[in-house]
C-alpha positions as CSV (number, residue, x, y, z in Angstrom):
1,M,-5.1,-21.8,-2.7
2,S,-5.8,-20.3,0.8
3,D,-2.8,-22.2,2.3
4,D,0.3,-19.8,1.7
5,Q,2.7,-22.7,1.0
6,N,0.4,-23.7,-1.9
7,K,-0.2,-20.3,-3.4
8,K,0.6,-19.8,-6.7
9,V,2.9,-16.8,-7.6
10,I,2.2,-14.7,-10.6
11,W,4.6,-12.0,-11.9
12,I,2.5,-9.4,-14.1
13,I,4.7,-7.4,-16.1
14,N,3.8,-4.3,-17.7
15,Q,5.7,-1.1,-18.1
16,Y,2.8,1.4,-18.4
17,A,0.8,-0.3,-15.3
18,G,-0.8,2.0,-12.8
19,A,-0.4,1.3,-9.0
20,F,-4.1,2.3,-8.3
21,S,-7.6,0.9,-9.5
22,D,-8.8,4.4,-10.6
23,V,-6.0,5.5,-13.0
24,A,-6.2,5.4,-16.7
25,A,-3.6,2.6,-16.5
26,G,-5.3,0.6,-13.8
27,R,-6.1,-2.5,-15.9
28,H,-3.4,-4.9,-14.4
29,F,-3.8,-3.5,-10.7
30,N,-7.6,-4.4,-10.9
31,F,-6.5,-7.7,-12.4
32,A,-3.7,-8.3,-9.7
33,R,-6.4,-7.4,-7.1
34,G,-8.8,-10.0,-8.3
35,L,-6.2,-12.6,-8.5
36,V,-5.1,-11.8,-4.7
37,S,-8.8,-12.3,-3.7
38,L,-8.7,-15.8,-5.5
39,G,-5.7,-16.8,-3.5
40,Y,-2.7,-16.0,-5.6
41,E,0.4,-14.1,-4.7
42,V,0.9,-11.4,-7.1
43,F,3.8,-9.2,-8.0
44,L,2.8,-6.2,-10.3
45,V,6.0,-4.9,-12.1
46,M,5.8,-1.4,-13.8
47,A,8.0,1.5,-14.6
48,A,8.5,4.0,-12.0
49,R,7.8,6.8,-14.3
50,S,5.9,7.4,-17.5
51,H,4.0,10.3,-19.4
52,L,1.0,9.0,-17.3
53,F,2.3,9.3,-13.8
54,E,5.5,9.4,-11.5
55,I,6.4,7.6,-8.3
56,S,8.3,10.4,-6.7
57,D,9.6,8.4,-3.6
58,L,11.4,5.8,-5.6
59,G,14.6,6.2,-3.5
60,P,18.2,5.0,-4.3
61,G,18.8,2.1,-6.7
62,R,16.9,1.0,-9.9
63,L,14.3,-0.9,-8.1
64,A,11.7,-0.4,-5.4
65,C,8.9,-2.4,-3.6
66,D,5.7,-1.5,-1.9
67,V,2.5,-3.5,-1.0
68,R,-1.0,-2.2,-1.6
69,D,-4.2,-4.2,-1.4
70,G,-2.1,-7.3,-0.9
71,I,-0.3,-6.8,-4.2
72,N,3.5,-6.7,-4.2
73,L,4.3,-3.6,-6.3
74,V,7.6,-3.5,-8.0
75,Y,8.9,-0.2,-9.7
76,V,11.6,-0.3,-12.4
77,D,13.6,3.0,-12.7
78,V,13.5,4.5,-16.2
79,P,14.3,8.1,-17.3
80,A,11.6,10.9,-16.5
81,Y,9.7,12.4,-19.6
82,S,6.4,14.3,-20.2
83,R,5.4,13.5,-23.8
84,S,4.6,10.3,-25.4
85,S,6.5,11.0,-28.4
86,S,9.8,11.6,-26.3
87,V,13.0,10.0,-27.3
88,K,13.4,9.2,-23.7
89,R,10.4,6.8,-23.8
90,V,12.1,4.6,-26.3
91,L,15.2,4.7,-24.2
92,G,12.9,3.6,-21.3
93,W,11.8,0.7,-23.1
94,F,15.3,-0.7,-23.3
95,L,16.2,0.1,-19.8
96,F,13.1,-1.4,-18.4
97,S,13.7,-4.5,-20.4
98,R,17.3,-4.7,-19.2
99,R,16.6,-4.2,-15.5
100,L,13.8,-6.9,-15.5
101,S,16.9,-9.4,-15.0
102,R,17.4,-7.9,-11.5
103,L,13.9,-9.2,-10.4
104,E,15.3,-12.5,-9.9
105,A,17.6,-11.3,-7.0
106,L,14.9,-8.9,-5.6
107,L,12.0,-11.3,-5.6
108,E,12.6,-14.3,-3.6
109,K,9.5,-16.2,-4.8
110,K,9.9,-18.0,-8.1
111,P,7.0,-17.1,-10.6
112,D,4.6,-20.1,-11.5
113,V,3.6,-17.9,-14.5
114,I,5.2,-14.7,-15.9
115,Y,2.3,-12.7,-17.6
116,Y,3.8,-10.0,-20.0
117,S,1.7,-7.2,-21.4
118,S,2.7,-4.8,-24.1
119,L,3.2,-2.0,-24.7
120,S,6.2,-2.0,-24.9
121,L,7.5,-4.9,-27.2
122,V,11.1,-4.4,-26.1
123,G,10.3,-5.5,-22.5
124,Y,9.3,-9.0,-23.8
125,L,13.0,-9.5,-24.2
126,G,13.5,-9.2,-20.7
127,A,10.6,-11.1,-19.4
128,E,11.1,-14.2,-21.9
129,K,14.7,-14.2,-20.4
130,L,13.4,-14.4,-17.0
131,S,11.0,-17.1,-18.3
132,R,13.7,-19.3,-19.6
133,K,16.0,-18.6,-16.7
134,L,13.4,-19.3,-14.0
135,D,11.8,-22.1,-16.0
136,A,8.3,-20.4,-15.8
137,P,5.9,-20.3,-18.7
138,I,5.1,-16.9,-20.2
139,I,1.7,-15.3,-21.1
140,F,1.9,-12.8,-23.7
141,E,-0.7,-10.0,-23.8
142,V,-1.1,-7.9,-27.0
143,R,-3.0,-4.7,-26.2
144,D,-1.8,-2.8,-29.4
145,I,-0.4,-4.5,-32.4
146,W,3.0,-3.3,-32.7
147,P,4.8,-2.6,-35.1
148,L,1.5,-2.7,-37.3
149,T,0.2,0.2,-35.5
150,L,3.3,2.4,-36.3
151,V,2.8,1.4,-39.9
152,E,-1.0,1.6,-40.5
153,L,-1.8,4.3,-37.9
154,G,1.5,6.2,-37.9
155,G,2.5,5.9,-41.4
156,V,6.1,4.7,-40.5
157,S,7.6,2.8,-43.4
158,R,8.0,-1.1,-43.0
159,W,11.4,-0.8,-43.7
160,H,12.3,1.6,-40.9
161,P,14.9,0.1,-38.6
162,L,12.7,0.5,-35.4
163,V,9.9,-1.1,-37.3
164,I,11.9,-4.1,-38.3
165,F,13.4,-4.6,-34.9
166,L,10.0,-4.4,-33.3
167,Q,8.8,-6.9,-35.9
168,W,11.5,-9.5,-35.0
169,I,10.4,-9.3,-31.2
170,E,6.7,-9.5,-32.1
171,D,7.4,-12.8,-34.2
172,A,9.6,-14.1,-31.7
173,A,6.9,-13.5,-29.0
174,Y,4.4,-15.3,-31.0
175,K,6.7,-18.2,-31.6
176,K,7.8,-18.8,-27.7
177,S,4.9,-17.9,-25.7
178,T,2.8,-20.6,-24.0
179,Y,-0.5,-18.4,-23.9
180,F,-1.9,-15.4,-25.4
181,F,-4.2,-12.7,-24.0
182,S,-5.5,-9.7,-25.8
183,N,-8.3,-6.9,-25.6
184,L,-8.6,-7.3,-29.5
185,E,-11.0,-10.2,-30.0
186,N,-9.6,-11.1,-33.5
187,L,-6.1,-11.1,-32.6
188,P,-5.5,-14.8,-33.4
189,E,-6.0,-13.7,-37.2
190,H,-2.9,-11.4,-36.8
191,I,-0.8,-14.2,-35.0
192,G,-1.9,-16.6,-37.8
193,S,-0.5,-14.3,-40.4
194,R,2.8,-14.0,-38.7
195,V,3.5,-17.7,-37.4
196,K,2.3,-21.0,-38.3
197,R,1.4,-22.7,-35.1
198,S,-1.5,-23.6,-32.8
199,I,-2.1,-21.3,-30.0
200,N,-4.0,-20.9,-26.7
201,F,-5.9,-17.6,-26.6
202,E,-8.2,-15.7,-24.2
203,W,-10.1,-12.4,-25.1
204,I,-9.2,-10.3,-22.0
205,P,-11.2,-6.9,-22.5
206,N,-10.6,-3.8,-20.6
207,G,-12.9,-3.7,-17.6
208,V,-14.9,-1.5,-15.3
209,N,-15.4,-1.7,-11.5
210,Q,-18.9,-2.3,-10.2
211,Y,-20.8,0.8,-8.7
212,D,-24.5,1.4,-7.8
213,S,-25.8,4.2,-10.2
214,T,-28.4,5.2,-7.6
215,M,-25.5,6.2,-5.4
216,L,-23.5,8.5,-7.7
217,P,-23.2,12.2,-6.9
218,D,-25.1,14.6,-8.8
219,Y,-22.9,16.1,-11.7
220,D,-24.2,19.8,-12.4
221,L,-24.9,20.1,-16.1
222,Q,-27.4,22.8,-17.2
223,F,-28.9,22.3,-20.7
224,P,-32.0,24.0,-22.2
225,D,-35.2,22.2,-21.4
226,G,-35.9,19.2,-23.7
227,H,-32.4,19.0,-25.3
228,F,-31.1,15.5,-25.9
229,V,-27.6,15.3,-24.8
230,V,-24.9,13.4,-26.6
231,G,-21.6,13.2,-24.8
232,Y,-17.9,11.8,-24.9
233,T,-15.5,11.1,-22.1
234,G,-11.9,10.4,-22.8
235,S,-8.7,11.3,-24.7
236,I,-9.1,13.9,-27.6
237,G,-6.5,12.6,-30.2
238,T,-6.2,11.8,-33.7
239,A,-7.3,8.0,-33.2
240,N,-10.7,9.3,-31.5
241,S,-12.1,10.8,-34.6
242,M,-13.6,13.8,-32.6
243,I,-14.0,15.8,-35.6
244,T,-16.5,13.5,-37.0
245,L,-18.7,14.5,-33.7
246,I,-18.2,18.2,-34.0
247,E,-19.1,18.0,-37.8
248,S,-22.2,16.3,-36.8
249,A,-22.9,18.9,-34.2
250,K,-22.6,21.5,-37.0
251,E,-25.2,19.7,-39.2
252,L,-27.5,19.5,-36.2
253,Q,-27.3,23.0,-34.9
254,G,-31.1,23.8,-35.5
255,E,-32.2,20.7,-33.5
256,K,-32.6,20.3,-29.7
257,I,-29.3,18.6,-29.2
258,S,-26.4,19.5,-27.0
259,F,-22.9,18.1,-27.4
260,V,-20.8,17.5,-24.4
261,I,-17.0,16.6,-24.5
262,A,-15.2,15.9,-21.4
263,G,-11.3,15.1,-21.8
264,D,-7.9,16.6,-23.1
265,G,-5.4,15.6,-25.7
266,E,-3.3,17.0,-28.9
267,Q,-6.4,17.5,-30.8
268,L,-8.6,19.6,-28.3
269,A,-7.2,23.2,-29.4
270,S,-8.0,22.5,-32.9
271,L,-11.6,21.3,-32.0
272,R,-11.9,24.3,-30.0
273,G,-11.0,26.4,-32.8
274,Y,-13.4,24.7,-35.2
275,V,-16.1,25.2,-32.8
276,E,-15.3,28.9,-32.4
277,E,-15.0,29.6,-36.0
278,N,-18.3,28.0,-36.8
279,N,-20.0,29.5,-33.8
280,L,-21.3,26.2,-32.6
281,L,-23.3,27.0,-29.4
282,N,-24.5,23.4,-29.0
283,V,-21.0,22.1,-28.2
284,H,-19.7,22.3,-24.6
285,F,-16.1,21.3,-23.5
286,L,-15.7,20.3,-19.9
287,G,-12.0,19.9,-20.1
288,R,-10.3,16.8,-18.3
289,I,-12.2,15.5,-15.1
290,P,-11.2,13.1,-12.7
291,K,-11.9,9.3,-13.7
292,T,-13.8,8.8,-10.5
293,D,-16.1,11.5,-11.8
294,V,-16.9,9.8,-15.0
295,P,-19.7,7.5,-14.1
296,A,-21.7,10.4,-12.7
297,L,-21.3,12.5,-15.7
298,L,-22.3,9.6,-17.9
299,Q,-25.6,9.4,-16.2
300,K,-26.3,13.1,-17.4
301,F,-25.9,11.8,-21.1
302,D,-28.8,10.6,-23.2
303,A,-26.2,8.9,-25.6
304,C,-22.7,8.2,-25.4
305,Y,-20.4,8.6,-28.4
306,I,-17.1,6.8,-29.4
307,G,-15.3,7.2,-32.6
308,W,-12.5,5.9,-34.7
309,G,-10.7,6.3,-38.0
310,N,-11.5,4.4,-41.0
311,N,-8.4,2.1,-40.8
312,P,-7.8,-1.6,-41.8
313,L,-5.8,-1.9,-38.5
314,Y,-9.3,-2.1,-36.6
315,R,-10.3,-5.4,-38.4
316,F,-8.7,-7.1,-35.4
317,G,-11.0,-5.2,-32.8
318,I,-10.8,-2.5,-30.4
319,G,-10.1,-2.1,-26.7
320,A,-10.9,1.5,-25.5
321,N,-11.4,1.8,-21.9
322,K,-14.6,3.9,-22.5
323,I,-16.3,0.9,-24.1
324,P,-16.9,-1.0,-20.7
325,E,-17.6,2.3,-19.0
326,Y,-20.3,3.3,-21.5
327,L,-21.9,-0.3,-21.6
328,Y,-22.1,-0.3,-17.7
329,S,-23.6,3.1,-17.6
330,G,-26.7,1.8,-19.2
331,K,-26.8,4.4,-22.0
332,P,-27.3,3.8,-25.5
333,I,-24.1,4.2,-27.6
334,L,-23.3,5.9,-30.9
335,H,-20.4,4.0,-32.6
336,S,-18.7,5.6,-35.5
337,Y,-16.6,2.4,-36.5
338,S,-16.0,0.2,-39.6
339,G,-13.7,-2.5,-38.0
340,G,-14.4,-6.0,-36.6
341,A,-15.6,-7.5,-33.2
342,D,-18.1,-4.5,-32.7
343,P,-19.3,-4.7,-29.1
344,V,-22.2,-2.3,-29.6
345,S,-23.6,-4.1,-32.5
346,K,-22.9,-7.5,-31.1
347,Y,-24.6,-6.5,-27.7
348,Q,-27.4,-4.3,-29.4
349,A,-26.4,-1.5,-27.2
350,G,-26.9,1.3,-29.6
351,I,-26.2,2.3,-33.1
352,T,-23.1,1.7,-35.1
353,I,-22.6,3.9,-38.2
354,P,-19.3,4.0,-40.6
355,A,-16.3,5.6,-39.3
356,E,-15.6,9.1,-40.1
357,D,-19.1,9.5,-41.7
358,S,-20.6,12.5,-40.0
359,K,-23.9,12.5,-41.8
360,S,-24.7,9.0,-41.0
361,L,-23.8,9.8,-37.4
362,S,-26.4,12.8,-37.6
363,Q,-29.0,10.5,-38.8
364,A,-28.3,8.0,-36.0
365,I,-28.7,11.0,-33.4
366,L,-31.9,11.9,-34.7
367,A,-33.1,8.3,-34.8
368,L,-32.0,8.0,-31.1
369,K,-33.7,11.3,-30.1
370,D,-36.8,10.5,-31.8
371,M,-37.4,7.0,-30.7
372,P,-39.3,5.8,-27.9
373,E,-37.8,6.1,-24.5
374,S,-38.3,2.7,-23.8
375,E,-36.4,1.6,-27.0
376,R,-33.4,3.6,-25.8
377,A,-33.7,2.2,-22.5
378,K,-33.4,-1.4,-24.1
379,M,-30.3,-0.5,-25.7
380,G,-28.9,0.7,-22.5
381,A,-30.1,-2.2,-20.6
382,N,-28.5,-4.6,-23.1
383,G,-25.2,-2.7,-22.7
384,R,-25.6,-2.9,-19.1
385,S,-26.1,-6.7,-19.1
386,A,-23.0,-7.3,-21.4
387,A,-20.8,-5.3,-19.0
388,E,-21.9,-7.3,-16.2
389,Q,-21.2,-10.7,-18.1
390,H,-18.1,-9.6,-19.9
391,Y,-16.5,-6.6,-18.7
392,L,-16.7,-6.2,-14.9
393,F,-13.2,-6.6,-13.5
394,S,-14.5,-9.5,-11.3
395,A,-15.8,-11.5,-14.3
396,I,-12.5,-11.0,-16.4
397,T,-10.5,-12.1,-13.4
398,K,-12.1,-15.4,-13.5
399,K,-11.2,-15.8,-17.1
400,I,-7.7,-15.2,-16.1
401,D,-7.6,-17.5,-13.3
402,S,-9.0,-20.2,-15.6
403,A,-6.2,-19.5,-18.1
404,L,-3.4,-19.5,-15.4
405,R,-4.8,-22.9,-14.1
406,E,-4.4,-24.3,-17.7
407,V,-0.9,-23.0,-18.0
408,I,0.1,-23.9,-14.5
409,N,-1.2,-27.5,-15.1
410,G,0.3,-28.0,-18.3
């Protein structure tokens, strides 16, 4: 594919994509960069504004273009908003979808494949319209199962008008798309429950960029000598089940164990209040730290925690960014999880305990603390090996390349 005339053109469309590799929404930028290195010409289409970031120099008009790392970046104007629950966010779904139709005039190179990633589902309508108009096959990537997430996690009625509308879009996407990607390994089970057709599917997990642990800067954390450090990095929201970790910290106050929480979110204030009310001196909040600092911080932990609610939605799997980060760190993982496709159990990279079960978590922490260092190191090594095989962006991009070739060649 080195000859420019023979380059295959890929349009990756994701409203919440980021334009840098180290932002929270950098998944598709990293994929795009990898595909460019493999000889593709890639257009990454995203909203100019979201609750995650904003492109301040959009300029006049509804679309703007830029080039970074060989990637053609395309920004679509939508209303500015600061909260993920804002009504303007929903309005932005419809405007983004509608304005995708203008890509045909802006981008002279017709795509060989359109790769559309949710969220949002609404944008699929615009992407699928482009697919038909340009006679380009469409890949549909599901990263959150909407509207099922709204119903099972958000408690919204199945008969709410928005849920009915989104369900119509989801079913249409399952019927019309040529190929499917998802960071949820068991997604085909869900697709099979919605439509009766054979599908082409590839598991495309969230990824991590390669780094040398020995070259990381020192992260200054001071704890009493001999303390076992359990750490968490990431969002602090309802879905992250952080209260399970805090309740475990309360149960283990008398042990030589320290708990570190780095992140921010709507549950942070209530967690701080719980810690102060119970005088938990073994819990330390670092607040939000730059994503580039996360690898160095993880090296200070003896074990990494990740938790989930006990919800049937997770039967299809999970795709948190911190999973590949934790695996690649080489640290054993404490996974409070009762769903399907559990990577920690699959790769023997730590200990999985039932979701929302602080007593089981406490027992697992004590078991890790008291086991020989060699056994913990083996768990960490298993995780690192799994990350190198399955979660490095370079490895994931090769899977995407293989799928693209299959779609292009029919």
